[in-house]
C-alpha positions as CSV (number, residue, x, y, z in Angstrom):
1,M,97.3,-52.2,72.5
2,P,100.8,-50.8,73.2
3,A,103.9,-53.0,72.7
4,M,107.1,-52.9,74.7
5,T,110.6,-54.1,73.9
6,I,113.0,-54.9,76.7
7,R,116.6,-55.0,75.8
8,N,119.7,-56.4,77.5
9,I,117.9,-59.0,79.8
10,P,120.6,-61.2,81.4
11,D,120.5,-64.8,80.2
12,E,119.7,-66.2,83.7
13,I,116.7,-63.8,84.0
14,H,115.4,-64.9,80.6
15,R,115.9,-68.6,81.5
16,G,114.1,-68.0,84.8
17,L,111.2,-66.3,83.1
18,K,110.9,-69.2,80.6
19,A,110.9,-71.8,83.3
20,R,108.4,-69.8,85.4
21,A,106.1,-69.5,82.3
22,A,106.3,-73.2,81.6
23,S,105.5,-74.0,85.2
24,H,102.3,-71.9,84.9
25,G,101.5,-73.1,81.5
26,H,102.0,-69.7,79.9
27,S,104.1,-68.4,77.1
28,T,107.1,-66.2,78.3
29,E,105.3,-63.2,77.0
30,A,102.1,-64.0,78.9
31,E,104.1,-64.7,82.1
32,V,105.8,-61.2,81.8
33,R,102.4,-59.6,81.4
34,A,101.1,-61.4,84.5
35,I,104.2,-60.3,86.5
36,L,103.7,-56.7,85.4
37,A,100.0,-56.8,86.2
38,A,100.7,-58.2,89.7
39,A,103.3,-55.5,90.3
40,I,100.9,-52.6,89.8
41,Q,97.9,-54.1,91.7
42,P,97.2,-52.3,94.9
43,K,98.5,-54.4,97.8
44,A,96.2,-55.5,100.6
45,G,96.9,-53.9,103.9
46,M,98.2,-55.9,106.9
47,G,94.8,-56.0,108.6
48,T,93.1,-57.4,105.5
49,T,95.9,-60.0,105.0
50,L,95.8,-61.1,108.6
51,S,92.0,-61.2,108.6
52,A,92.1,-63.5,105.5
53,I,94.7,-65.8,107.2
54,W,92.8,-66.2,110.5
55,A,89.2,-66.2,109.1
56,P,89.1,-70.0,108.7
57,L,89.9,-70.3,112.4
58,A,87.1,-68.0,113.6
59,T,85.2,-69.2,116.7
60,T,81.5,-69.8,116.9
61,A,79.2,-67.9,119.3
62,D,79.1,-71.0,121.6
63,E,82.8,-71.2,121.7
64,D,83.1,-67.5,122.5
65,A,80.6,-67.9,125.4
66,T,82.6,-70.9,126.7
67,I,85.9,-69.0,126.6
68,E,84.3,-65.9,128.3
69,S,82.8,-68.0,131.1
70,A,86.1,-69.7,131.8
71,R,88.1,-66.5,131.8
72,D,89.8,-65.4,135.0
73,R,88.6,-61.8,135.6
74,S,90.7,-61.1,138.7
75,P,93.3,-58.3,138.2
76,A,96.8,-59.4,137.5
77,K,99.3,-59.3,140.4
78,P,101.7,-56.4,139.8
79,L,105.3,-57.3,139.1
80,D,107.6,-57.0,142.1
81,L,111.0,-55.6,141.0
82,S,112.4,-55.1,144.6
83,E,114.1,-58.5,144.8
């Protein structure tokens, strides 16, 4: 497996990496590998992300029917800008 050396890392970055690794129960090296792996993963599109967020709030067929039956189907009154 290839190895990599990263030089001249600022002290505050190194301290932050160590703290982040400790909070995740990893070594600093394992944390850096996880960060690099996450950085190259393909990102989910907006639709996929929104779908995942709203999925737990999906309505049932009965709820959909109730909403549809209560819906006002009359056309909207046009906006009067003459005043």
